[in-house]
C-alpha atoms as one frame of an Amber mdcrd trajectory, in Angstrom:
protein
   0.000   0.000   0.000   1.136   3.571  -0.725   1.525   6.706   1.364  -1.318
   9.166   0.775  -0.913  12.935   1.107  -3.716  15.207   2.344  -4.410  18.683
   0.905  -6.403  20.921   3.269  -9.425  22.797   1.861 -10.910  24.221   5.088
 -10.407  27.955   4.664 -11.180  28.045   0.933 -13.547  25.373  -0.351 -14.898
  24.336   3.036 -15.643  27.960   3.899 -17.247  28.485   0.499 -19.261  25.270
   0.468 -20.696  25.539   3.984 -20.533  29.217   4.898 -21.006  30.984   1.568
 -17.312  32.031   1.516 -18.074  34.700   4.145 -17.655  32.734   7.378 -13.954
  33.373   7.968 -11.947  36.560   8.198  -8.197  37.087   8.268  -7.862  36.992
  12.059  -9.710  33.691  12.270  -7.322  32.122   9.765  -4.156  33.551  11.292
  -5.039  32.340  14.777  -4.923  28.685  13.729  -2.386  28.977  10.888   0.667
  27.816  12.901  -1.229  24.685  13.920  -2.272  24.017  10.321   1.376  24.344
   9.356   2.297  21.570  11.818  -0.252  19.050  10.540   1.815  18.101   7.509
  -0.575  18.890   4.681   0.851  18.761   1.179  -0.654  22.211   0.591  -3.404
  24.516   1.843  -6.107  25.270  -0.720  -6.154  28.916   0.276  -7.867  31.292
  -2.128  -9.270  32.179  -5.534  -9.910  35.561  -7.118 -13.549  35.137  -6.070
 -12.503  34.733  -2.435 -10.260  37.772  -2.754 -13.293  39.750  -3.916 -15.311
  38.447  -0.952 -12.573  39.651   1.417 -12.935  43.164  -0.001 -16.725  43.231
  -0.397 -17.907  41.544   2.794 -14.993  41.859   5.232 -13.361  45.116   4.074
 -10.041  43.285   4.284  -7.049  43.527   1.960  -6.758  40.125   0.213  -3.110
  40.679  -0.690  -2.267  41.352   2.957  -4.236  38.237   3.966  -2.001  36.103
   1.721   1.181  37.724   3.066   0.192  37.218   6.693  -0.865  33.633   6.112
   2.377  32.905   4.273   4.389  34.207   7.227   2.570  31.896   9.632   2.658
  28.767   7.413   6.269  28.683   6.201   6.317  24.903   5.739   3.063  24.444
   3.815   2.508  25.852   0.307  -0.507  28.121  -0.136  -2.504  27.273  -3.254
  -4.453  29.561  -5.586  -7.196  28.085  -7.795  -7.722  29.799 -11.128 -11.182
  29.999 -12.684 -10.041  30.451 -16.250  -8.458  33.482 -17.877 -10.271  35.877
 -15.560  -9.475  37.645 -12.322 -12.474  38.584 -10.112 -14.348  40.070 -13.087
 -16.657  37.810 -15.070 -15.015  39.013 -18.257 -12.015  37.260 -19.775  -8.841
  39.182 -19.011  -5.896  39.943 -21.254  -2.625  38.068 -20.896  -0.980  41.161
 -19.414  -3.671  41.501 -16.728  -3.393  37.821 -15.830   0.409  38.067 -15.806
   0.212  40.952 -13.355  -2.273  39.070 -11.167  -0.093  35.961 -11.039   3.036
  38.008 -10.330   1.317  39.791  -7.422   0.043  36.483  -6.050   3.557  35.023
  -6.106   4.959  38.173  -4.501   2.373  37.920  -1.718   3.176  34.282  -0.995
   1.290  31.925  -3.303   3.597  29.016  -4.181   1.182  26.629  -5.873  -1.326
  27.243  -8.680  -4.202  24.855  -9.344  -4.947  25.767 -12.944  -8.553  25.184
 -13.929 -10.462  26.309 -16.988 -14.270  26.201 -16.692 -14.563  24.531 -20.093
 -11.567  22.219 -19.590  -9.880  24.074 -22.436  -6.433  22.496 -22.673  -5.058
  25.452 -24.638  -6.217  27.910 -21.964  -4.701  25.757 -19.206  -1.381  25.571
 -21.027  -1.373  29.352 -21.461  -2.024  29.928 -17.763   0.688  27.421 -16.855
   3.194  29.447 -18.872   2.084  32.659 -17.148   2.239  31.257 -13.597   5.630
  29.680 -14.210   6.986  32.932 -15.607   5.632  34.724 -12.528   7.638  32.397
 -10.290   5.031  29.857  -9.206   6.742  26.807  -7.734   4.099  24.174  -8.504
   1.589  23.980 -11.350  -1.328  21.601 -10.872  -3.649  20.955 -13.811  -7.200
  20.917 -12.414  -9.305  18.821 -14.791 -12.968  19.203 -13.914 -15.138  16.088
 -13.691 -18.701  16.284 -14.923 -21.452  14.120 -16.372 -22.777  14.638 -19.887
 -23.219  12.571 -23.037 -19.589  13.222 -24.026 -17.670  13.065 -20.710 -16.665
   9.393 -20.570 -13.375   7.898 -19.300 -11.806   8.140 -22.754 -12.556  11.865
 -22.937 -10.889  12.562 -19.596  -7.940  10.323 -20.442  -7.380  12.209 -23.699
  -7.363  15.543 -21.856  -5.053  14.169 -19.155  -2.599  12.837 -21.703  -2.304
  16.260 -23.347  -1.743  17.957 -19.988   0.829  15.430 -18.798   2.770  15.374
 -22.082   2.967  19.175 -22.224   5.627  19.191 -19.514   4.060  22.318 -18.025
   2.447  20.682 -14.984   3.962  19.115 -11.886   0.753  17.367 -10.842  -2.758
  16.680 -12.140  -5.868  17.184 -10.061  -9.260  15.576 -10.781 -11.746  18.180
  -9.582 -15.257  16.887  -8.831 -17.205  19.987  -7.709 -20.582  18.243  -7.666
 -19.509  15.190  -5.657 -20.652  13.031  -8.587 -17.706  10.631  -8.753 -19.081
   7.268  -7.636 -16.826   4.541  -6.208 -17.651   2.430  -9.259 -16.638   5.206
 -11.656 -13.421   5.762  -9.685 -12.388   2.151 -10.309 -12.398   2.777 -14.068
 -11.575   6.481 -14.357  -8.549   6.645 -12.041  -6.717   3.759 -13.801  -7.546
   5.350 -17.172  -5.925   8.606 -16.051  -2.918   6.929 -14.439  -2.251   4.978
 -17.632  -1.584   8.170 -19.614   0.049  10.292 -16.882   3.398   8.612 -16.591
   4.963   9.507 -13.238   2.948  12.708 -12.772   1.226  12.575  -9.338  -2.591
  12.530  -9.263  -4.759  14.383  -6.747  -8.498  13.860  -6.244 -10.880  16.539
  -5.000 -14.544  15.733  -4.409 -17.490  16.873  -2.268 -19.698  15.003   0.203
 -22.839  16.513  -1.314 -24.565  13.173  -1.891 -22.503  11.073   0.488 -20.182
   9.415  -2.040 -16.845  11.181  -1.620 -15.495   9.199   1.331 -16.089   5.928
  -0.513 -14.767   7.262  -3.820 -11.608   8.538  -2.088 -10.746   5.053  -0.856
 -11.158   3.607  -4.339  -9.128   6.457  -5.820  -6.285   5.775  -3.384  -6.439
   2.047  -4.125  -6.172   2.696  -7.857  -3.253   5.129  -7.770  -4.246   8.611
  -6.530  -1.451   9.989  -4.339  -3.232  13.003  -2.783  -6.753  13.577  -1.459
  -8.404  16.899  -0.605  -9.959  17.028   2.865 -11.223  19.566   5.411 -11.252
  20.022   9.167 -14.275  18.623  11.025 -16.500  21.747  11.251 -15.801  22.595
   7.609 -16.170  19.066   6.224 -19.147  16.956   5.167 -22.304  18.667   3.928
 -21.427  20.063   0.525 -17.736  20.271   1.464 -14.909  17.704   1.394 -14.572
  14.598   3.592 -13.138  15.145   7.107  -9.371  14.726   7.260  -9.316  12.671
  10.455 -11.806  10.099   9.151 -10.141   9.835   5.757  -6.771   9.274   7.440
  -8.256   6.645   9.751  -9.889   4.744   6.882  -6.785   4.895   4.712  -4.636
   3.549   7.540  -7.172   0.805   8.172  -6.681  -0.247   4.533  -2.912  -0.318
   5.010  -2.017   3.040   3.456   0.345   5.425   5.187  -0.821   8.972   6.038
   2.052  11.091   7.358   0.310  13.788   9.401   0.517  15.045  12.983  -2.724
  13.711  14.453  -2.461  15.877  17.577  -2.115  19.050  15.500  -5.054  17.983
  13.344  -7.173  17.424  16.470  -6.221  20.909  17.726  -7.247  22.356  14.380
 -10.570  20.468  14.517 -11.277  21.754  18.042 -10.543  25.350  17.060 -12.848
  25.438  14.048 -15.584  23.597  15.945 -15.423  26.223  18.717 -15.408  28.991
  16.101 -18.522  27.574  14.438 -20.393  27.523  17.757 -19.208  31.017  18.716
 -20.121  32.584  15.367 -23.367  30.660  14.878 -22.059  28.962  11.732 -23.507
  25.535  10.840 -20.938  22.731  10.788 -21.186  20.287   7.912 -23.277  17.184
   8.467 -23.120  13.825   6.674 -25.411  13.909   3.663 -28.014  11.465   2.444
 -27.785  10.117  -1.075 -29.822  12.282  -3.442 -29.862  10.947  -6.979 -31.215
  14.234  -8.410 -27.711  15.714  -8.128 -26.662  13.608 -11.111 -29.084  15.761
 -13.131 -28.616  19.365 -11.909 -24.966  18.833 -10.768 -24.897  21.932  -8.543
 -21.410  22.045  -6.942 -20.859  22.351  -3.220 -19.549  25.925  -3.237 -22.380
  27.182  -5.411 -24.969  25.299  -3.365 -23.839  27.182  -0.258 -23.932  30.510
  -2.082 -27.324  29.757  -3.653 -28.849  28.915  -0.279 -27.465  32.135   1.214
 -28.755  34.276  -1.653 -32.236  32.720  -1.580 -32.369  33.086   2.204 -31.380
  36.757   1.996 -34.395  37.388  -0.271 -36.667  35.166   1.843 -37.007  32.634
  -0.978 -35.133  29.653   0.445 -38.329  27.582   0.058 -37.819  27.816  -3.715
 -34.534  25.861  -3.625 -36.015  22.501  -4.803 -37.678  24.217  -7.777 -34.491
  26.114  -8.650 -32.444  22.905  -8.628 -34.978  21.164 -10.851 -34.965  24.122
 -13.248 -31.145  24.125 -13.297 -31.197  20.757 -15.054 -33.142  22.216 -17.979
 -31.093  25.415 -18.089 -27.844  23.438 -18.240 -29.125  21.319 -21.114 -30.376
  24.396 -23.004 -26.963  26.045 -22.618 -25.071  23.080 -24.057 -24.101  21.285
 -20.832 -21.550  23.740 -19.398 -19.411  22.187 -16.671 -20.927  23.173 -13.338
 -17.985  25.097 -11.983 -17.196  28.821 -11.571 -18.369  30.859 -13.442 -20.866
  28.559 -15.188 -22.450  27.152 -12.038 -23.258  30.764 -11.098 -24.695  31.410
 -14.575 -26.901  28.314 -14.514 -28.035  28.851 -10.917 -28.847  32.528 -11.511
 -30.894  31.825 -14.641 -32.705  28.928 -12.944 -33.577  31.135  -9.964 -34.829
  33.937 -12.221 -36.933  31.490 -14.221 -38.579  30.186 -11.057 -39.079  33.619
  -9.478 -40.477  35.121 -12.704 -42.671  32.137 -13.406 -41.481  32.234 -17.001
 -38.447  30.633 -18.606 -35.776  33.073 -19.856 -37.881  36.193 -19.318 -34.830
  37.805 -17.746 -31.341  36.989 -19.000 -28.257  38.360 -17.212 -25.492  39.783
 -19.368 -23.234  36.872 -18.368 -25.588  34.458 -20.162 -25.586  36.613 -23.282
 -21.788  36.801 -23.220 -21.635  33.024 -22.774 -23.816  32.468 -25.849 -21.685
  34.947 -27.790 -18.614  32.845 -27.012 -16.901  35.299 -24.654 -16.047  32.424
 -22.268 -15.038  29.962 -24.976 -16.852  27.373 -27.063 -19.714  25.516 -25.315
 -19.158  21.798 -24.720 -22.195  20.769 -26.796 -24.676  22.598 -29.056 -27.068
  25.018 -27.374 -30.829  24.844 -27.734 -31.297  26.341 -31.204 -34.336  28.456
 -30.335 -32.727  29.922 -27.221 -29.461  30.641 -29.044 -31.258  32.371 -31.922
 -33.355  34.417 -29.504 -30.300  35.608 -27.575 -28.100  36.283 -30.603 -30.815
  38.342 -32.298 -31.571  40.406 -29.179 -30.700  44.074 -28.868 -28.609  43.370
 -25.780 -26.509  40.792 -27.651 -25.662  43.361 -30.303 -24.686  45.887 -27.611
 -22.480  43.400 -25.777 -20.956  42.089 -28.991 -19.805  45.612 -29.806 -18.427
  46.390 -26.349 -14.645  46.357 -25.994 -12.975  43.605 -24.024 -11.104  44.490
 -20.840  -8.859  47.477 -21.469  -5.100  47.156 -21.533  -3.081  47.866 -18.411
  -1.871  51.169 -19.842  -5.444  52.250 -20.598  -6.594  51.200 -17.126  -3.740
  53.080 -15.451  -4.608  56.247 -17.349  -8.209  55.837 -16.229  -7.605  54.829
 -12.604  -4.449  56.774 -11.800  -0.775  56.122 -12.369   0.276  56.500  -8.726
  -1.626  53.485  -7.399   0.287  50.463  -6.135  -0.020  47.422  -8.384  -2.191
  45.661  -5.792  -4.653  48.516  -5.409  -4.632  49.142  -9.150  -5.620  45.564
  -9.963  -8.452  45.559  -7.417  -9.792  48.842  -8.802  -9.556  47.500 -12.349
 -11.939  44.616 -11.603 -14.079  45.760  -8.646 -16.438  48.664  -7.846 -14.508
  51.670  -6.572 -16.707  52.127  -3.494 -15.894  48.612  -2.267 -12.151  49.184
  -2.594 -12.543  52.586  -0.906 -14.374  50.980   2.027 -11.640  48.367   2.387
  -8.916  51.012   2.489 -10.876  53.176   4.940 -11.291  50.243   7.340  -7.545
  49.813   7.755  -5.666  46.716   8.871  -7.564  43.509   9.504  -7.443  42.011
  12.968  -4.623  39.541  13.432  -6.030  37.345  16.209  -9.288  35.656  17.159
 -10.488  33.760  20.225 -13.870  31.989  19.982 -14.347  32.267  23.746 -14.423
  36.083  23.549 -17.541  36.219  21.369 -20.115  35.896  24.225 -18.432  38.710
  26.195 -18.309  40.965  23.135 -21.969  40.262  22.382 -22.915  41.063  25.973
 -20.991  44.337  25.900 -22.596  45.303  22.585 -26.099  44.637  23.892 -25.480
  46.561  27.112 -23.989  49.511  25.237 -27.172  49.725  23.174 -29.369  50.180
  26.260 -30.143  53.802  27.192 -31.217  52.890  30.730 -27.774  51.670  31.790
 -25.266  54.270  32.989 -22.604  51.957  34.405 -21.799  48.269  34.360 -19.289
  46.344  36.432 -18.403  42.678  35.925 -16.190  40.893  38.425 -14.965  37.307
  38.342 -11.696  35.649  39.404  -8.954  37.008  37.202 -11.274  39.338  35.286
 -12.766  42.793  35.934 -14.688  44.978  33.495 -16.089  48.456  34.159 -18.156
  50.432  31.661 -19.265  54.038  32.227 -21.539  56.000  29.899 -20.097  59.477
  29.293
């Protein structure tokens, strides 16, 4: 039996899948980072451009500073950045010079590993990004080939793509990415050997989700058939629509005779911290999922499922979720079976939700759908519904978007935004609303520490400060004294 490496996904995919990507801030990550560094993970799946945007928009925190601080506290474990195609934060495809700048800034901040994914599994696009990340100084390139189900995505298709990636010489590892948790144990017994046969000595990683309860079983089959690395999360951020829990995966692998070289005590400390954080912040820990065969039809990935639930809840429409998921199956087919991964899972989910809310199919079409049909994200996997394609292409909005310029060059953007900006601020302003970047800068430095046990005291103080009838408060307990006076 072989030794199996674990890649941690807690702060990126676990946070996104279970807590809508907004559950953790910089201080929460930094507090546990030294412990994570001791566990012995092969890498930490740390961020994407989408998560960087969330840091700015929802936390008013500098995402570049977050990477730097995390890098300082995890010197032994590479931080990984997942690409979502030739785009950075913006939905629009970016120029090579914009992507080159983004990758260079990520390397400068502390990203050592790039998981290179294209939402259409475009091999050419992945090879281009690999050249750009390597030129920027990235230490490890991992080709992230996205698993999906459609009439064309059989084992031979994935093996052909894998062979091209492995033979290019541009990737150090290959990573089978299963965002919907659709890889069954039975499929793993045929697909993993098919990939290994064409990969040579290139290591294979497997990343799946527990969305319908299959990932833990599929992981064991993947390891048996040659996968060297598995993506897992800490207890509170595992299960549900996230990855399998690291401690249980390690236990099962060892029971089968595999080696798993991690510090179990450090992993337990990490589990305890995030479990306490979840309780303190009122965040729901992941729970084991029941098998739901409908996922094989709509294929909504774990991260998008968490975001979709949050967005429907915010508009008091969470009860519509079953209808939206059912509608997503039809939308995906009409759009030519796009792979359900960023940004296409967002496109499909948004259109499905609008169809259900409006009570009419395709009454409202976001610009991203029009751009998709116009080919701005690449060529669709399969033909689109002819009537829908004709309707969109002949629309007034399609003509307007077809005539719009693509993202401006760096020189044009600098003339527009200001030549005195730092590269980091410039890039954020180039792809995000100015008021969100302004709010981030006005907020100042993010907190560097976090203690879950302090949350009840802070909540109590906040509630007391809001009361007009209290003029003074004194709290005394052994080793602690707090006095508050209204002035």
